[in-house]
Every structure is written in C-alpha cells, then in structure tokens.
LOLOMI-601575 format. One line per field, with one value per atom (N, C-alpha, C, CB): chain; x negated, y negated, z negated. Coordinates in Angstrom, 2 decimals, m for minus. Glycine has a CB too. Layout:
<mimars>
unit <- [A; ...]
X <- [X; ...]
Y <- [Y; ...]
Z <- [Z; ...]
</mimars>
This chain:
<mimars>
unit <- [A; A; A; A; A; A; A; A; A; A; A; A; A; A; A; A; A; A; A; A; A; A; A; A; A; A; A; A; A; A; A; A; A; A; A; A; A; A; A; A; A; A; A; A; A; A; A; A; A; A; A; A; A; A; A; A; A; A; A; A; A; A; A; A; A; A; A; A; A; A; A; A; A; A; A; A; A; A; A; A; A; A; A; A; A; A; A; A; A; A; A; A; A; A; A; A; A; A; A; A; A; A; A; A; A; A; A; A; A; A; A; A; A; A; A; A; A; A; A; A; A; A; A; A; A; A; A; A; A; A; A; A; A; A; A; A; A; A; A; A; A; A; A; A; A; A; A; A; A; A; A; A; A; A; A; A; A; A; A; A; A; A; A; A; A; A; A; A; A; A; A; A; A; A; A; A; A; A; A; A; A; A; A; A; A; A; A; A; A; A; A; A; A; A; A; A; A; A; A; A; A; A; A; A; A; A; A; A; A; A; A; A; A; A; A; A; A; A; A; A; A; A; A; A; A; A; A; A; A; A; A; A; A; A; A; A; A; A; A; A; A; A; A; A; A; A; A; A; A; A; A; A; A; A; A; A; A; A; A; A; A; A; A; A; A; A; A; A; A; A; A; A; A; A; A; A; A; A; A; A; A; A; A; A; A; A; A; A; A; A; A; A; A; A; A; A; A; A; A; A; A; A; A; A; A; A; A; A; A; A; A; A; A; A; A; A; A; A; A; A; A; A; A; A; A; A; A; A; A; A; A; A; A; A; A; A; A; A; A; A; A; A; A; A; A; A; A; A; A; A; A; A]
X <- [m0.84; 0.00; m0.89; 0.96; m0.55; m1.33; m0.80; m1.29; m1.71; m1.34; m1.79; m1.94; m0.87; m1.19; m1.23; m0.16; m2.34; m2.44; m1.93; m3.89; m1.47; m0.93; m2.07; 0.11; m1.82; m2.85; m3.30; m2.32; m2.38; m2.73; m3.66; m1.46; m3.40; m4.27; m5.67; m3.66; m5.73; m7.03; m7.79; m6.88; m7.08; m7.71; m8.28; m6.70; m7.75; m8.22; m9.55; m7.16; m9.98; m11.25; m12.38; m11.35; m13.28; m14.37; m15.33; m15.15; m15.72; m16.65; m18.01; m16.80; m18.30; m19.57; m19.58; m19.88; m18.42; m18.32; m19.20; m16.84; m20.00; m20.94; m20.21; m21.76; m18.97; m18.21; m17.33; m17.36; m17.40; m16.53; m16.63; m16.87; m17.83; m17.88; m17.16; m19.34; m17.36; m16.69; m15.18; m17.23; m14.76; m13.33; m12.67; m13.12; m13.39; m12.84; m12.64; m13.77; m13.60; m13.48; m12.31; m14.79; m12.21; m11.11; m9.76; m11.27; m9.67; m8.41; m7.96; m8.56; m8.88; m8.51; m8.42; m9.50; m8.94; m8.91; m8.04; m10.30; m7.80; m7.03; m7.84; m5.85; m9.16; m10.01; m9.90; m11.48; m10.09; m10.25; m11.63; m10.07; m11.77; m13.06; m14.15; m12.96; m13.81; m14.81; m15.26; m14.24; m14.35; m14.70; m15.60; m13.43; m15.28; m16.10; m17.50; m15.44; m17.59; m18.91; m19.71; m18.74; m19.04; m19.73; m20.22; m18.81; m19.90; m20.32; m21.82; m19.59; m22.38; m23.75; m23.69; m24.70; m24.78; m24.79; m24.57; m26.11; m24.92; m24.69; m23.19; m25.36; m22.35; m20.91; m20.20; m20.30; m20.93; m20.30; m20.79; m20.60; m19.85; m20.17; m19.81; m19.39; m20.82; m20.58; m20.03; m21.85; m20.26; m19.76; m18.26; m20.48; m17.76; m16.33; m15.54; m16.15; m16.22; m15.53; m15.01; m14.39; m15.41; m14.95; m15.80; m15.01; m15.14; m15.82; m15.44; m15.46; m16.44; m16.22; m16.30; m17.25; m15.23; m15.18; m15.50; m13.77; m16.69; m17.09; m17.53; m18.21; m17.60; m17.99; m17.40; m19.54; m17.32; m16.91; m17.83; m15.42; m18.05; m18.90; m18.04; m19.56; m18.52; m17.76; m18.38; m17.67; m19.67; m20.37; m21.75; m20.46; m22.47; m23.79; m24.65; m24.51; m25.02; m25.91; m25.24; m26.96; m23.93; m23.23; m22.11; m22.66; m22.05; m21.06; m20.33; m21.73; m19.11; m18.29; m17.51; m17.32; m16.82; m15.98; m14.76; m15.55; m14.16; m12.99; m11.80; m12.60; m10.82; m9.62; m8.88; m8.69; m8.91; m8.30; m9.18; m8.11; m8.61; m9.42; m10.10; m8.57; m9.44; m10.03; m10.86; m8.95; m12.00; m12.79; m11.97; m14.18; m11.83; m11.00; m11.81; m9.77; m11.33; m11.96; m10.96; m12.50; m11.34; m10.49; m11.07; m10.37; m10.23; m10.67; m10.61; m9.81; m11.72; m11.76; m11.13; m13.20; m10.52; m10.05; m11.26; m8.98; m11.11; m12.21; m12.97; m11.71; m12.26; m12.97; m13.84; m11.96; m13.41; m14.22; m15.42; m13.39; m15.21; m16.32; m17.33; m15.82; m16.86; m17.75; m18.56; m16.97; m17.93; m18.61; m19.72; m17.61; m19.42; m20.45; m21.58; m19.84; m21.25; m22.27; m23.20; m21.63; m22.64; m23.46; m24.39; m22.56; m24.01; m24.83; m25.92; m23.95; m25.78; m26.71; m28.10; m26.21]
Y <- [1.18; 0.00; m1.24; 0.00; m2.18; m3.41; m4.46; m3.93; m5.12; m6.17; m7.50; m5.93; m8.45; m9.79; m10.71; m10.28; m11.41; m12.31; m13.69; m12.39; m14.39; m15.74; m16.75; m16.09; m17.95; m19.00; m19.27; m20.30; m19.17; m19.41; m18.32; m19.47; m17.08; m15.97; m16.13; m14.62; m16.54; m16.72; m17.87; m16.98; m18.94; m20.10; m19.74; m21.25; m18.69; m18.28; m17.50; m17.42; m17.12; m16.40; m17.40; m15.64; m17.19; m18.16; m18.18; m17.85; m19.37; m19.49; m18.90; m20.95; m18.71; m18.11; m16.59; m18.48; m16.00; m14.56; m14.18; m14.13; m13.14; m12.72; m12.39; m11.51; m11.96; m11.57; m12.69; m10.37; m13.88; m14.98; m15.30; m16.21; m15.42; m15.72; m14.66; m15.84; m13.39; m12.31; m12.38; m10.93; m12.58; m12.65; m13.83; m12.77; m14.94; m16.12; m15.84; m17.34; m15.19; m14.84; m13.88; m14.20; m12.86; m11.90; m12.60; m10.77; m13.46; m14.14; m15.04; m14.96; m15.76; m16.74; m16.17; m17.86; m14.97; m14.42; m13.18; m14.09; m12.46; m11.23; m10.05; m11.45; m10.20; m9.08; m7.92; m9.53; m6.72; m5.56; m5.67; m4.19; m5.15; m5.25; m4.54; m4.63; m3.42; m2.71; m3.55; m1.36; m4.35; m5.23; m6.36; m5.80; m6.94; m8.03; m7.53; m8.64; m6.32; m5.75; m5.34; m4.55; m5.23; m4.90; m6.12; m4.12; m7.32; m8.53; m8.77; m9.73; m9.31; m9.80; m11.26; m8.92; m11.98; m13.38; m13.51; m14.05; m12.47; m12.51; m12.52; m11.31; m12.07; m12.00; m13.33; m10.92; m14.30; m15.52; m16.73; m15.72; m17.51; m18.76; m19.89; m18.90; m20.46; m21.49; m22.79; m21.77; m23.03; m24.26; m24.19; m24.52; m23.05; m22.93; m22.26; m22.14; m21.55; m20.82; m19.47; m21.64; m19.02; m17.73; m16.60; m17.70; m15.51; m14.32; m13.15; m14.04; m12.44; m11.29; m10.03; m11.24; m9.28; m8.05; m6.88; m7.87; m6.31; m5.24; m3.98; m5.72; m4.04; m2.86; m2.96; m2.70; m1.82; m1.80; m0.87; m1.37; m1.18; m0.34; 0.80; m1.16; 2.05; 3.19; 3.78; 4.27; 3.62; 3.96; 3.34; 5.53; 3.36; 2.70; 3.13; 3.02; 2.16; 2.42; 2.97; 3.35; 3.21; 3.78; 2.85; 5.17; 2.63; 1.73; 2.45; 0.43; 1.99; 2.57; 1.43; 3.68; 1.72; 0.70; 0.45; 1.13; m0.74; m1.03; m0.14; m2.48; m0.12; 0.68; 0.23; 0.60; m1.07; m1.58; m1.18; m3.14; m0.56; m0.03; m1.11; 0.81; m2.23; m3.32; m4.21; m4.15; m4.67; m5.64; m6.91; m5.91; m7.41; m8.60; m9.72; m8.28; m10.93; m12.10; m12.79; m13.06; m13.06; m13.81; m15.20; m13.09; m16.15; m17.52; m17.80; m18.55; m18.24; m18.58; m19.94; m18.57; m20.09; m21.43; m22.26; m21.38; m23.54; m24.45; m24.14; m25.83; m23.79; m23.58; m22.33; m23.46; m21.27; m20.07; m20.32; m18.89; m21.06; m21.40; m22.26; m22.13; m23.20; m24.04; m23.21; m25.11; m22.23; m21.35; m20.57; m20.38; m20.02; m19.29; m20.21; m18.62; m21.42; m22.37; m22.70; m23.64; m22.82; m23.11; m21.96; m23.42; m20.73; m19.55; m19.33; m18.31; m19.98; m19.74; m20.25; m20.40]
Z <- [0.00; 0.00; 0.00; m1.22; 0.82; 0.95; m0.01; 2.41; m0.72; m1.65; m1.09; m3.04; m1.05; m0.56; m1.76; 0.51; m1.92; m3.07; m2.69; m3.56; m3.70; m3.49; m3.49; m4.59; m2.98; m3.05; m4.49; m2.42; m5.42; m6.82; m7.34; m7.68; m6.96; m7.38; m6.77; m6.97; m5.50; m4.88; m5.54; m3.37; m5.87; m6.51; m7.88; m6.65; m8.49; m9.82; m9.76; m10.50; m8.58; m8.44; m8.59; m7.06; m9.55; m9.74; m8.54; m11.03; m8.12; m7.00; m7.32; m6.59; m8.60; m9.01; m8.85; m10.45; m8.54; m8.32; m7.14; m8.08; m7.30; m6.25; m4.94; m6.72; m5.02; m3.83; m3.28; m4.14; m3.86; m3.46; m1.96; m4.26; m1.37; 0.08; 0.92; 0.54; 0.59; 1.33; 1.11; 0.91; m0.13; m0.43; 0.28; m1.94; 0.38; 1.05; 2.54; 0.86; 3.16; 4.58; 4.78; 5.10; 3.92; 4.04; 3.85; 3.01; 2.86; 2.55; 3.70; 1.28; 4.30; 5.33; 6.73; 5.32; 6.97; 8.33; 8.47; 8.76; 7.39; 7.49; 8.01; 8.37; 8.08; 8.51; 7.52; 8.66; 8.03; 7.14; 6.50; 7.92; 5.29; 4.61; 5.42; 3.19; 6.06; 6.87; 8.06; 7.36; 8.64; 9.76; 9.28; 10.43; 8.14; 7.60; 7.26; 6.34; 6.73; 6.39; 7.63; 5.46; 8.76; 10.01; 10.78; 10.89; 10.29; 11.00; 10.91; 10.45; 11.99; 11.99; 12.46; 12.92; 12.30; 12.73; 14.22; 12.34; 15.00; 16.44; 16.78; 17.11; 15.85; 16.07; 15.79; 15.21; 15.25; 14.75; 15.55; 13.26; 16.07; 16.75; 15.79; 18.12; 15.14; 14.13; 14.72; 13.39; 16.00; 16.62; 16.86; 17.93; 17.31; 17.63; 16.52; 18.91; 15.63; 14.57; 15.03; 14.05; 16.22; 16.74; 16.16; 18.28; 15.86; 15.35; 16.24; 13.86; 16.74; 17.59; 16.73; 18.76; 16.69; 15.89; 16.81; 15.20; 16.68; 17.58; 16.85; 18.47; 15.51; 14.75; 13.35; 14.68; 12.70; 11.30; 10.54; 11.15; 9.30; 8.46; 7.92; 7.28; 8.13; 7.63; 6.36; 8.71; 6.20; 4.96; 5.05; 4.73; 3.95; 3.91; 5.09; 2.59; 5.92; 7.04; 8.28; 6.62; 8.26; 9.40; 9.85; 9.05; 11.17; 11.74; 12.86; 12.26; 13.14; 14.20; 14.85; 13.64; 15.94; 16.57; 15.68; 18.02; 15.77; 14.94; 15.28; 15.10; 14.39; 14.62; 15.87; 13.42; 16.15; 17.37; 18.54; 17.32; 19.56; 20.65; 21.47; 21.55; 21.67; 22.45; 21.54; 23.17; 22.04; 21.30; 21.19; 21.99; 19.98; 19.82; 19.20; 18.95; 19.34; 18.76; 17.87; 19.86; 16.65; 15.72; 15.56; 14.34; 15.34; 15.11; 13.62; 15.90; 13.07; 11.65; 11.42; 11.13; 10.26; 9.90; 9.49; 8.74; 9.42; 9.14; 7.87; 9.07; 6.79; 5.53; 5.58; 4.37; 6.26; 6.36; 7.27; 6.88; 8.38; 9.27; 8.54; 10.54; 7.72; 6.93; 5.95; 6.19; 5.35; 4.41; 5.10; 3.75; 6.29; 7.03; 7.46; 8.25; 7.89; 8.29; 7.12; 8.83; 5.93; 4.74; 4.40; 3.53; 4.77; 4.48; 5.53; 4.39; 6.69; 7.81; 7.50; 9.08]
</mimars>
C-alpha cells in the first residue's frame, strides 16, 4: 500500500536529516526510490531541470531498466532542481 504524506508531514522532516535531499526529490517528483537511487549526474540537466530516468537500483551495485518500458523524462520542480544544483 502506498502512503502519501501531506505538506505538513514533509515540513516536519528536519533538513539536518541525512536523507533529506533524497526525500525532497522523491516528494517533489514522485520518482520511485529505486529510480532516484539509479540517477547519476549525467541524467540531470541542471539548466532545464529535466531528469532522464534510464535505470533503477535493484540492490547494492546492481542496476536494471525502470519498470516503465520506455525511457521517460520527468521535469523537476524548481525547488528540487535548486537542491540538485546546490549539491553539484
């Protein structure tokens, strides 16, 4: 069962949490955690905010194609793109 958190619940997550950047990306994009863990910097266009989803992490050190058969591109919202840019 999928749980969707409210904006208030997300706001309660401390920014000092080690997983906060990942959680913020997941919250604002709707990516699966395996897709987010499969991202590399080559998949991210910081100028446009586009993210190309071409692999997913299935276990430590092993990657596979995403569940969606076609390679897809998601557009990040401004705050997630800004977060990635700050990490670059």
